[in-house]
C-alpha positions as CSV (number, residue, x, y, z in Angstrom):
1,M,-0.7,-8.6,-5.6
2,A,1.6,-7.3,-8.3
3,V,5.3,-8.1,-8.4
4,I,7.9,-5.5,-8.9
5,D,12.1,-6.7,-9.7
6,I,14.4,-6.4,-6.7
7,K,17.8,-4.8,-8.7
8,D,21.8,-4.9,-7.1
9,M,23.8,-1.9,-7.1
10,G,24.7,-2.9,-10.5
11,G,21.2,-2.8,-11.9
12,E,21.3,-6.5,-12.3
13,K,18.0,-8.0,-11.3
14,V,18.2,-10.4,-8.7
15,G,15.0,-11.1,-7.1
16,T,11.3,-9.8,-7.1
17,T,9.1,-9.3,-4.5
18,E,5.1,-9.3,-4.1
19,L,3.9,-6.0,-3.0
20,S,0.8,-5.7,-1.2
21,D,-2.4,-4.8,-3.1
22,A,-3.9,-2.7,-0.2
23,I,-0.9,-0.7,0.1
24,F,0.7,-0.5,-3.6
25,G,-2.0,-1.3,-5.2
26,I,-5.2,1.2,-4.3
27,T,-6.8,4.6,-6.1
28,P,-5.0,7.2,-4.7
29,N,-6.9,9.6,-2.5
30,I,-6.1,12.8,-3.4
31,H,-8.4,14.6,-1.6
32,V,-6.6,12.7,1.8
33,M,-3.2,13.4,0.1
34,H,-3.7,17.5,-0.3
35,E,-5.2,17.8,3.3
36,V,-2.0,15.5,4.8
37,V,0.6,17.5,2.6
38,R,-0.8,21.1,3.5
39,S,-1.0,19.5,7.4
40,Q,3.2,18.8,6.8
41,L,4.3,22.3,5.5
42,A,1.7,24.3,7.4
43,A,3.3,22.8,11.0
44,R,6.7,23.7,9.1
45,R,5.9,27.3,9.2
46,A,7.9,29.5,11.8
47,G,4.7,31.6,12.6
48,T,7.2,34.1,14.2
49,H,5.8,36.9,12.6
50,E,4.9,40.5,14.7
51,T,3.4,43.9,14.3
52,K,2.9,46.2,17.0
53,T,0.0,47.5,17.9
54,R,-0.8,51.1,19.3
55,G,0.2,50.1,22.9
56,N,3.6,48.6,21.8
57,V,4.9,51.6,19.7
58,S,7.1,54.0,21.9
59,G,6.4,57.0,22.6
60,G,2.7,59.1,22.3
61,G,2.0,59.7,25.7
62,K,1.1,62.9,25.7
63,K,-2.1,64.3,23.5
64,P,-1.2,65.6,20.0
65,Y,-3.4,69.0,20.9
66,R,-6.3,70.1,22.7
67,Q,-9.1,68.4,22.8
68,K,-11.4,71.8,21.3
69,G,-11.0,74.9,19.4
70,T,-8.7,73.5,16.7
71,G,-11.8,72.6,14.1
72,R,-10.0,69.3,13.9
73,A,-10.8,65.4,15.1
74,R,-9.9,64.7,18.7
75,Q,-6.9,62.5,19.3
76,G,-5.7,60.9,22.0
77,T,-2.0,60.1,20.8
78,D,0.2,60.6,17.9
79,R,1.0,56.8,17.8
80,A,-2.6,56.0,16.6
81,P,-2.5,53.5,13.2
82,Q,-4.0,56.4,11.2
83,Y,-0.2,58.5,12.3
84,T,2.9,57.3,10.4
85,G,4.7,55.8,12.7
86,G,1.9,54.5,14.6
87,G,0.8,50.8,15.6
88,V,-0.6,48.7,13.1
89,V,-4.2,47.5,13.0
90,F,-4.8,43.8,12.6
91,G,-1.0,43.3,12.0
92,P,0.2,39.3,12.2
93,H,1.2,38.0,15.6
94,P,3.3,34.5,16.4
95,R,0.9,32.4,15.9
96,G,1.4,27.9,15.2
97,Y,-0.2,27.0,12.3
98,A,-0.4,23.6,12.6
99,F,-3.7,21.8,12.4
100,K,-3.9,18.2,13.1
101,V,-5.1,14.9,10.5
102,N,-6.1,11.6,12.0
103,N,-3.5,9.1,11.9
104,K,-6.0,6.9,9.5
105,E,-5.6,9.3,7.2
106,V,-1.9,10.1,7.5
107,K,-2.1,6.3,6.8
108,L,-4.2,6.2,3.7
109,A,-2.5,10.0,1.8
110,M,0.9,7.0,2.8
111,R,-0.7,4.0,0.9
112,S,-2.1,6.5,-1.9
113,A,1.4,8.1,-2.8
114,L,3.0,5.0,-2.9
115,S,-0.2,3.5,-4.8
116,A,0.2,6.3,-7.7
117,K,4.3,5.7,-7.5
118,V,3.7,1.9,-8.8
119,A,1.4,2.8,-11.2
120,D,3.2,5.7,-12.5
121,G,5.9,3.1,-13.0
122,V,8.5,4.9,-10.7
123,L,9.0,2.6,-7.7
124,I,12.5,1.0,-7.3
125,V,13.7,-1.6,-5.1
126,V,17.0,-2.4,-4.4
127,D,18.2,-5.5,-2.4
128,E,20.6,-3.2,-0.5
129,F,22.7,-0.3,-0.3
130,D,26.2,-2.4,0.8
131,F,28.8,0.8,1.4
132,E,31.8,-0.6,3.4
133,T,32.5,3.2,3.8
134,P,30.9,6.3,3.0
135,S,31.3,6.9,-1.1
136,T,29.2,9.6,-2.9
137,K,30.9,8.8,-5.9
138,Q,29.9,4.9,-5.7
139,A,26.2,6.1,-4.3
140,A,25.9,8.2,-7.4
141,E,27.1,5.2,-10.0
142,A,24.4,3.0,-8.0
143,L,21.5,5.9,-8.8
144,K,22.6,5.4,-12.2
145,A,23.0,1.8,-12.8
146,I,19.5,1.7,-11.3
147,E,18.0,4.0,-13.7
148,A,16.9,6.6,-11.1
149,T,16.2,10.0,-13.2
150,G,15.0,13.4,-12.0
151,R,14.8,14.0,-8.4
152,V,15.3,11.3,-6.3
153,T,13.9,10.4,-3.2
154,V,15.4,7.4,-1.4
155,I,14.1,5.6,1.7
156,L,16.9,3.5,3.8
157,P,16.6,1.4,6.8
158,D,17.0,3.3,10.0
159,N,20.8,2.2,10.9
160,D,22.3,2.3,7.3
161,V,24.1,5.0,7.8
162,N,27.3,4.6,5.3
163,A,24.5,4.4,2.6
164,F,22.8,7.8,4.4
165,L,26.0,9.4,4.1
166,S,27.2,8.2,0.8
167,F,24.1,9.8,-0.6
168,R,23.2,12.7,1.7
169,N,25.4,15.2,-1.0
170,I,24.6,14.4,-4.1
171,T,22.8,17.1,-5.9
172,G,18.6,16.6,-6.4
173,V,18.6,13.4,-3.7
174,R,16.6,13.4,-1.1
175,V,17.9,10.4,1.9
176,L,15.1,9.4,4.6
177,A,15.4,6.5,7.0
178,V,12.3,4.6,6.5
179,S,10.9,6.1,9.7
180,E,10.6,9.7,9.0
181,A,8.9,8.6,5.4
182,N,5.9,10.8,5.1
183,T,3.6,11.8,1.7
184,H,5.1,15.0,1.1
185,D,8.2,13.5,0.3
186,L,6.7,10.1,-0.9
187,I,5.7,12.2,-4.1
188,D,7.9,15.1,-4.0
189,N,9.8,13.3,-6.1
190,G,10.8,11.9,-10.0
191,T,11.8,8.4,-8.7
192,L,11.7,6.2,-5.3
193,V,13.9,4.6,-4.2
194,F,13.7,1.8,-1.3
195,T,16.1,-0.8,-0.2
196,S,14.2,-4.4,0.4
197,G,14.7,-3.8,4.3
198,S,13.1,0.0,4.2
199,L,10.2,-1.6,1.8
200,K,9.4,-4.5,4.3
201,R,9.3,-2.5,7.2
202,I,6.6,0.3,5.6
203,E,4.8,-1.8,4.7
204,E,4.5,-3.4,8.2
205,V,3.8,-0.1,9.8
206,L,1.0,0.7,6.8
207,Q,-0.9,-3.0,7.2
């Protein structure tokens, strides 16, 4: 098992913790990670695009000209697609883009993402963020102390409201409750920060 240091808010080492090889030490499955992230992003699409077919465009009830004798091709309506102002052929209509991914693949993708972060040395574990009241200033100082660089994702216990409110307004920082953790947010950052409690919880879920 890999061993990682646990830091306090001041950046000092206060202990160590063992990381399960089944979760943090596997060879990342890039294909499964790609499929899961693609599924997540597809599910976020609104799919509210719409175009009008010839049946939806107003007007066009009268035949533009008589059927025979003009030398032109017969036409039944000037709202047909070949006319300016006519309907659209094969245009987009409201639809859902979501597609299903098996739960086993979702968990494998998360384990792969966590293993990649450990291998890259960009996973940081903090004992806890002990804010008596919400403080963005203290949160920024804590990130600097623990050397969380680049775009940062902070994973907190579900009930840690003060910490959530402290981190949420910092530019370049995404803060999530551990129950909201997902593959896309785990990989879309430069540094991944867990508290001891949130790390234990995600290990329980991914076993």
